[in-house]
N, C-alpha and C positions, 0 to 999 in steps of 0.2 A: 037326560038324553043319552041315548045309547050309541057309542061310536063303534063302527065295524072296522076291521083291519084287512087291507089288501093282502091276499095270499102271496102275491109275488114280491111284496116289500121285504127288503132285507136291511136291517139296521146296520149303520157304519161300524166298522171295527174300532176298537179303542185307539189303535195306532193311528188310523186316519184322522180321527178327531184331534189327537194330540198334535199331529203335524200341521193341521189346519190352524189350530190355535197359535202354534209357534210362528207361523207365517204372518198371521195378523199382528202378533206382538212385535215382530221385527219390522213390519211395515210402519206401525205407529211410531216405534222408537226412531227409525231412520228418518221418517218425515219430520219428527220433532227436531232431530239433530240438524238436518238440512235447513230447517227454518231458523234455528238458532244461529247456525254458521252464516247464513245469509245476512242475518241481522248484525252479527259480529264483524263482518267484513266491511263495515262502513267506518272510514277514518274520521276522527274528530275534525269537523269542518274548520275549526280555528287552526289546527295543525296543518291541514291541507293548504289553506291560504298562506300560512307562514312558509311552508316548504316551497310553494310555487314562487313566492316573492324572493326567497333566498337564492333559488336556482336562477331566477331571472337576473338578479343583481350580479351573480357570478358568471352569467352567460354560459350556463351549462345545462344539460338535460338529464332527466332520469334514465337509468339504464333499462333496457328492454326486458331484463330478467324480472323486474318487479313492477313495471308500469304498463303491463300488457293489457290491462282492462281500463285504464284511465283512473283506476282506484289505487292510490299509493300503497296501501297495505294489501298487497296481492302478490301472487307468484312467489319469487324467492324471498320476499319481505316477510312471509309468514311460514316458510317451511322450517325444517329442523336443523338446517345447516348454519354454521357460524358465518358472521358477516365477512370474515377474512378468508374463508375457505376457498372461495372462487375469485381469482384475480380479475375476472371480467365483471364482477358485481361491484362496479365502481364508476360513478357514485352509487351508493347503496344505502338502504335503510333496513331496519328490522322493526317489527311491530309486535305489540302485545294485544291480543284480542280477547273478547269474552269478559270484559269488565262489567261492572254493575250497571252502567248506563248503556250497555250494548254497543259501544264504540271501540275501535282500535286506536291505540296510541303509539306514536313513533318513539321507540326506546333507544334506537341506535342510528347514528348518522356517520357515514364514512365518505369523504371526498379526498382521495389520496393521490398525490403525484399527478394531478390534473391541470396544474398551472393555472388555477383560478386566480383572478386578480380582484383587487378591491379590499374593502374592510370586512370585518366580521359583522354581519347584519344584525340589527336590533331584533328582527323577527325570530332569531334563535331563542329569544326569551320565552316565546310562546310554546316551544317544544318542552313543556315542563316535565315530561316523563322520561327525558333522555337519561340513560345510564352510561352511554358510550358516545364520545364525540372525538373523531379523529380527522384532522385537517392538515396532516403533514405534507411536506414537499409540494408547496404551492407558492404563490407570490402574494400572499395576504399582507396588507399594509395597515398602518394605523395602530392603535393601542389594543391590548387585550382588554375587552370590555368588562366593566365591573359587574354587569348583570349576569355573567356566567356564574357568579357566586350564588345566584338564586335558583339554579338548577340543582336542587338539593338531592336529587337521585343519582347524580353523576358518580360513577365509579372510575371511569377512565377518561382523562382529558389530555389530548395529545395535539400540540400545535407546533411541533418542531419543523425546522427548515422552512421558514418563511421570512418575511421582512417586517415583522411586527416591531413597533417601537414603543417608547414610553416606559413606565415602571410596571412592575408586577402588582396587580390590584390586591389590596388586603382582603377584599371580599372573597377571594378564593379560599380563605381560611374557614368559610362556612360550609364547605363541601365535605361534610363529616364522613360520607361513605366512600370518599376518593381513595383508591388503592394505587393508581398510577397517574403521575403528573409529568408532562413533558413539554418544555418550551425552549429546547436547545436550538442553536443555530438561528438566532434572531438578532435584532439590533436594539435590544432592551437596555435600560440603564437603571441606576439606583441600586438599592439593597434589596435583599429578600425580606418581605414583610414578616415580622414576628408571628403574625396570625397563622402562618402556615404550620407553625409548630403544634397547632391543635388538631392537625389531620392525623390522628393516631392510628388510623387504618392504612395509612400510606406505606407501601412496601417497595415502590419503585419511583425514582425521581431522576429525570434526564434533563439536565440544565446546562450541559456543556456548550461553550461558544454562544451563550445567550446574551452576554454583555453586562450581566449583573456584577456587582462587586461589594466592597465593604466586608465586614465580618459576618460570619454565619451566625444567625441569631441563637442565643442561648436556649430559646424555646424549643429548638430542634432536638433538644435532649429527650423530649417526650416521644420522638418517632422511633420507638423501640421495636416496631415491627419491620423496620427497613431491611430489605434484602439487597437492593441495588441502588447505588448512588453514583451517577456520572456527573461530575462538575468541573471538568477540565476547561482550559482556555477561557477563564473569566478574570475578573479583576479583584478576586477575593484577597483580603489582607488580614493581618493579625496572625495568630497562631492557629495551627490545625486544632479543632476543638477536641478536648480531652474526652467529652461525653460520647464521641463516636465509639469508644471502646465498650460502651454499654449496649450498642446495637448488636447483640449477640447472634442475631439471625442473618447478619450481613454476609453475602457471598461475593459481591462485586463492588469495589470502591475505586474510583478514578479521580485523582486530584492532580492533573498535570498542567503545567503552564499557567499557574496563578502567581500571586505575589505573597504567598504565605512565608512566614518565618519558621525556622526550625525550633526545637527538634521535633522529630516524629514522636508523638505521645507514646509513652510506654504502655498505656492502657489498651492500645491496639493489640497487644498480645492476647487479649481475651477473644479476639475474633477468629476462633479456630475453625469456623466453617468457610472462611474465605477461599475462593478458588481463583479470583482475579484481583490483584492489588497493584495499582499504578499510582505512585506519588513521585513527582519530580519537581525540580527547580525551586527547592527551599533555600532560604538565605539566612545569613548571620550566624546561626548556632548549629553546631555539628550534631549528628545523631550516630547511633550505633545500630547494629543489626540484631541486638539481643531480643527485640520484640517479636521477631519472626519464628522463634524457636519452636513454637507449638502449631504453626500454620502448615501442617503436613498435607493439607488437601489442595494446596496451591497448584494451579496449572500455569498461571502467568504471574510473574513477579517482576515489576519494573520499578526500580528505586533510583532513577537516573538523576545525576546533578543535584544531589542533596547534602553535600558536605559530610557524607558518611565516613567515619573514621574507624580504625581498628581493623580486625581481620575478618575473613570470610568464615562463618561458622563451620566447625569441623564436622558437624552432623548433617551436612547438606546431602549426604548419601541417603538420608532417610526420607527425602522429599520425593517419594516414588511416583508422583503424578505430575511433577514439574516439567513443562515443555519449553518454556521461554523464561530466561533469566537475564535481566539487564541491570547491572550494578555499575555501569560506566559513568565516567566523569564525577568521581568521588575521590576520597583520600584513603582508600583502602591500602593496607600494608600487609606484609607477611607473604607466605606461600599460598599457592592455589591448592586446595584440598584435592587429592587425587580422586576421592570418592565422587566429587562433582562431575568429573569427566566420565565416570562409569555409570551414571544414571541412565537407565534404559529408556526413559521417557523423554529426556532432554534433547531437543533438536536445535535450539538457538541460544547461544551463550555470548553475552557482551560484558567484558570486564575491562575494556579499554579505558585509557586516561585515568589511571590510578597510580599507585606506587608499589605494585606487587613485585616481588623479587623471587629469586630462586630459579629453578629449572622448569621446563614444561613437563607436565605429568606424562609418564611413559606410555600410557594407554588411554584410549577413549572408547566410548560406546559407538557402535555403528550408526545409531540414530542421530548422533550429534553431527550436524552438517554445517553449521555456521559458528565460527569461533573468532571472536574479536579480542585480541590481547594487545592491541597497539598502545603505544605511549605508556609503557610500564618500565620496570627495571629488570626484566627477565634476561637470563643469560644461559650459557651451556649449549648443548648440542640439540639437534632436532630429532625427536622421536619419529618412528616410521609413520605415524598417523598424519603427520603434517603433509605428506605427499599422497595420502589416500585419495582415490577418485571421489568426485562429487562432494568434496569437503572444501568449503570456502574459509580461508584462514587469513587474518590480517595481523602481521607481526611488526608493522612499521614502528620505528622510534623506540627500540629496546636497546639492550646492551650485548647482543650476540657478538662473539669475537670474530675478527676478520678471517681467521683461518677456517672457522666453521662456515662462514658465509661463502667463502671462495670455493669450498669443496663440497657444498651441499646442494642438492637438487632444488630445494624450495627457495634458494637465494633469489634468483630471477630479479635482481635489482635491490634486494634488501641491504646489500653492502652500501648502496647509495642512500638508503632511507633509514639508517639507524640514528641514534640520538644526535650524533655530530654532523649528519648529512654531509659526508666527506667527499662526495663525487666532485671531481674536477676543481677541488679547492686549492690544490698546490701544483701548479698555479691555477687561478680561475681562467675560464675559457670564454664565457658568454657575457653578453651585455643586454640581451633582449630575448623575448619569446612571445608567441601568439598562439592561442589554442581555440579551435572551433569545437566547443564543448558538445559532446554527444553526436558529432557529425563528421563528415569527410573534410579533407583539406580544401581550402578555397582562397582566392585572393579578393580582398575587399576593394571597394571603389576608390579608396585612397592608396591602393598599392600594397597593403599589408598582407603578407602570406601567413594564413592561419593553418597550423598543423592539425591533422585529424585527431580526434579523441573519440573513436568509435569502438574501442575495445569493450568486451563484455565484462561488466562489473557486477558483483553480487552484493549481498548484505554485509560482507566483511572481506574486502578485496582491495587490491591496488594495482597500478600499472606504471611502469617506467618506460619511457620512449627509448628507441634504439640509440639515439644520439646522446641520451642521458642529459638532455637539456631541461626537461621538466618531467613531473610525475603527478599522479592523481591517486588519492586514497578515499575509499568510501566505506562508511559504517552506518548501519541502521536498517531496521526492518519496517516495512509499511504495514503495521498493524495486522489486521485480519485479511489483507489482500493476497489472494492466491496468484502465483505465477507473476510476481511483480517484475516489471522492467525498470531499469534505472536511466532511461532516456525518454524524452518526449519528442514527438515529431508532428508537424502540421504542414499541410499544403496551403493554408490560408496566407494571404498576403499580409505582411507585417508593415504597419504604417509608421510614419515618423522616422524613416531611414531610407537611404539609398541602397542599402544592402539587406533586402528582405530575407534572402537565403541564409544570411549569417545568423538570423534569429529564429529560423524555422526548426532547429533542433536544440535541445537543451539536455544537460546532464542534471539529473535529480537525485535526491537522497532522502532516506527516511530518518536521518539523524545528523550525521556529520560528514561534510564533503570538503576535502582539502586538496588544493593544488600547490605544487612546489616548483619554484624556479631554482635550478641547481647550477652550481659552478659559476655563479654570477660574480662579476667584479664588484667589489664593495663601493658603495656610494649611494646617492639619492636616486630614486626611480619614480616614474609616473606609472600608476596602475589604473588601467581602464577596464571596467567590468560592464558587460552588456547583458541585459535581461529582456525577456518578453513573456507575459503570462499567456500561455496557449492552452492551458488545461481547462479553463473555465469559459463558459459562454459569456459574451459581452453583456453587461447590465442592461443595455438598451433592449435586449430580447425579452426582459421581464419574465424570465423563467427561473424555476428553482435551481436549475443547473448553473445559473450565473451568480449564485449567492456564496460561492466558496471564497475563502480568504487564505492566502499563503503568506505566512509570516516567519521570518528567521533573522538571525543576527549575522553581521559581517565583521570578521576579525582579520586584521592584517598584522603580521609579525607578532601574533599573540595579543594584540590590543584590539578591543572592541571599538570599531569605528561607527557602526550603526546598530541600534537596538530596534527590534520589531520592524525590520524592513519588509515592506509590502509592495511587491512589484506593481500591482495594478493601481494601488493608491498613488505611487510615484508617476504612473502613466495617466493620471487624471481620471482614474476610475475605469479605464478602457482595457479590454483584452486585446491581444495581438497588436500591441503598440510597443515600439522599441523604447527602452530605457537605458541610458548610459550613466555610469557613476565613475568619477575620477578622483584618485587619491594620490598623495605623495607619501612615500615610505622610505626608510633608510635601511639599506642592506649592509650589515657589518660582519656577518659570518658566512658570506658567500652563498647564502640561500635565502629565498623569499617564500613565506607561507601565506596563502590565501585560504581562509577557513570560513565556510558557511555553516552555521550551527542552528539546528532546530531546538528551541527551548520550550517545546510543548504548546506553542501558540498556533492559532489559525484553526480553521475547520478541518475535520478529519475525513469526512465522507461525502464530499460534494465535488464532482458529480458521481464519484464512486468511492468505495472503500480505499483508504490509503492515499487520498489526494492531499498531500501536505508535504512540508519540508522544503529544504533549499532547492533552488533551480537556477541555472545560469547558462547563457547561450554562448558567450565568447569572452576571452581574456586577452588583453594585450598589455605587455609590460615593456617600457622603453626607458633608457637611461636619461637622467636629468643632469648629465655631465658629459664630458668628452671621454669616451672609453678608450682604453689602451690595448684591449684584447681583440682577438681576431673575430670573435662571435661565430666561428665556424666549428663544426664537429670534427672529431679526430679523423674521420674518414674523408673529409673534404678540406685539405689544407689549401693555402693560397697557391696559385699557379706560379711556377718559377721555371728557370732554364736548367735546373739541376738534372731533370730527366734527359734533356737533350744532350747535356755534356756527358752524362754517364753513358748514354746510348752511343755516342761517338767513340768513347774509350773502349766500350765492350768489344770483345774479340769477335771476329767474323764467325768463328766456330760456334760460339754461344748463340749468336743471332740465328745461325742456320738451324741449330738444334731447336730453338724456340719456334722458328717458322714451321719446321716439320711437325713439331708437337701441336701447334695451333691448327694446322691443316688437318691433322689426324683427329684432333678433338672436335673441330667444327663439323667434320663429316659424321662423326659419331653422334653429335648432338643435334644435327640438322633436323632429323625426323621429329625429335622431341620439341624443338622450337617451332617447327611448322604446326605440330599438333596444338601447342599452347596458343599460337596465334589464331588457329582455327577456333579454339574454344573461346578466346577473348572476343571474337567477332560474332558470337552468338547473340541474337536479339533476346532481350529479357534475361540476361545472364544472371544466375542465382547468386546468393551469398557464398563467400568462400570461407573455409575454416582452415586453421593451421593443423598440421599433422599432430602437434602436441595436444591440441584441444581434443581431437578425436581419439588419440591414444589414451588420454585421461578419461574420456567419456566411456570408453569400452574396457577400462581397467587393463590397458596394454593388450587389447585384443585377446582377452582371456577366453580360453576355450569354453568356460562355463557360460559365457554370454553369446556363444555362437548359435545362430538361428538356423543356419543351413549353408549349403555350398553348391555352386553351379559351375557351368563351363567357363565363366568369366571371373570367378572369384567367390569369396565367402561373405556372409552377412552376419553382423554382430549387433546385439542389442546394446544400447548405451544411454547415458543420461548426460545432457549438456549442463554447463555450469548454471544456466538459468532455470534448470529443472525440467526441461522438455525431454520426453522419452523419444529416442530416435533409433532408426535402423541404419547402420553404417555398412555400406557395401564396399569391400576392399577388392578392387579389380586387379587381376593379374596382368602385368605388362610384359610377360615373357614373349608374347607374340604380337604382331601388328594387329591381329584381330581383336585382342583385348583393348588396345588403345582406341581403335575405331569405335568399339562398342561404348567406351567411355564418352567420347565426343557425341556420338549419336544419341545416347540416352539423355544427355543434358540438353541438346538441341530440341529433341522431341518433347520431353516433359516440361521444359521451361516455357515452351510456346503453347502448350495445350493444358487446359485446366478442366477436369471433369471429376464428378464425384466417384467414379469407378477407378480413377487413377490414383496410385499412391502419391501423396504430396512430396515433392522434392524440396527440401530445405536449402540445400547448397552442395558444394563440392570442395575438394582439396586437391591442389596441385603442388607438390613439393618434391623436386628431384624425380625419382622413379615412382613416387607414390601417387596413385590415382584412386580417390575415394569419393563415393556419392553418399549424401546424407538425406535419408528419407524420414518421413513421419512414421513413428512406430504404431502399428495397427494392433491394438489389443484384441485378443480373441479371434484373430484372423491369421491366415497362413502367410507369413511374410516371405517364406522361401518361394512359395508359388507366385507371390506378387512381384518378386524382384528378380527371379531367374528366367 
């Protein structure tokens, strides 16, 4: 057959043919991918049923980010993000799709801080592909189920901050792929199963405050990949395992508040990668600091209350990354190396309650802001850094000579608070005192007048009252808590008392809190201590925020009267319930010491970082004998007719002179008095600061801190003792206009709150000084805001 060709036909170009073929190929490939993807997005039905049952038992729902189609393995569950990348992806799962049977499998499950209640359901055993299980910060009860040991793919198992009980199942030792194990802050019991020593891939273990005890199994020697171990606040006994020195990859080790015996193993010297080492409260056998000589990467070193003897290593200047050093409550002797005070990285130094001697180092780094040297044998004069701004220094109970104390700026009561506590001892003056810890003065329902204890204390500070009747000393840092305050306040009603207000404020401490009664007549005394736990939610709420435990020891006159005192346990398990404890003590040296001491016990981080340590609401001390002293401060002697007799004898000329002077003085001061009365009448009156506080905060109103100047005064940048950055406006009072501006600003800003207004923290009225304290606004024009 003969085929003819149309003359008008033009064959396609090679390029067109190529493009057409490419399009067909892409269509076929994309169709195939879509088909496969559609098949892969079907979750294993067994796992779907298990997940639905688990969530039903926990009375929780899947998040919208991954349950958008009714198919669990959808949305965020199959994207490329991590399960913890989005805080709203909670509860959340992650899936692995494209398996041989065409199904998706749930590989990660996270239900975090959701306050789920109940037990860990058996249906979890059906999620056999799980590699990640995180159920922290809930209110799970019952035991840790043994079937978790069958989830052989698990790499991360985290059950911390719950109310789980029972023992740790030995079946967890079958989880050979596990790299992280966490069950801290629970109510477990028993010992750690030796089978956990077979988890050789484990590099992180968090079991602090879990309740486990006994000796750490010898099988743990095999955990040579360990990088982080937190095991504080448990009932571990025996000696610190020597094999820990073979965990050469270790970077963080915490063993505080257990029942271990010393010494600290010398093998720990091998742990040269450590950045965070915290060991405390060892007993029986002393240790030395020789083992730290090569730990030059340390940023945090806490070796508190370990019976450590000898001196502080002279090479401490080589620890160039050290930020926090706590060697307090040991038996250290010798001088303090000057190089330690010159470390540019060091910000917090605690060397109190040792036997260190010599003089204070002459210089310190500007980064060193907290220095505790209390309860040592230090003497000599005060170097200039003791009075530097923004430095918290505690020098209570040393041997500084009286002439130095009387003539030195930092004294401020130190003459009363040296080793012999000499205030009002010759003769004694007082026979009682009462303190409203952390709050303002008040009278109780039984007529006791409680003095205010609302001074600003820091991590190493003290305060002596004007009457020198009592004093308070605080030492201790609240772990990783930023901007820590050392008082607690609540508006909740306190039950079990007629004086709810008396318990609504408390003084708290991150380590050691001491109150002193000074100038007391010797004899037997009744000591009444009042407490209320206001920082934790009540257990009846069944929330993770209620699971905290505050534990500390109570010492009176240096003798421990109560070990492991738990306010809420004493209150029958309730929060916001008053607790009173009464003790009898003997005063023989004219002073009384009440010491509340944190020995590493209790939870650390519920409901927030740094929620631990001593807390007390009020103190009342009365004599158990008939006192012979006046119990009145020097400024308030008993009334007598002496003044009247002297007044009669005084010449008329002198009386006339005094009268003229008083009239002149009153006229001159009347305007100031009227102004102060006007200020005190302002509704919502802000906090007041002393002139000394603001002088310290601004480095004596240093011109380098000056932000600007206007018609009514200058503004300086400053830092308060609690770390807050402020702008201090120093008003000129040379004219009546300046004074009026002072009162007007307080009245206006105190009554109006708006995001466009500079926040007013408070003011100062002392003599002719008028100052306003505002929030410091970073990256904004303070001079424009305040003038």
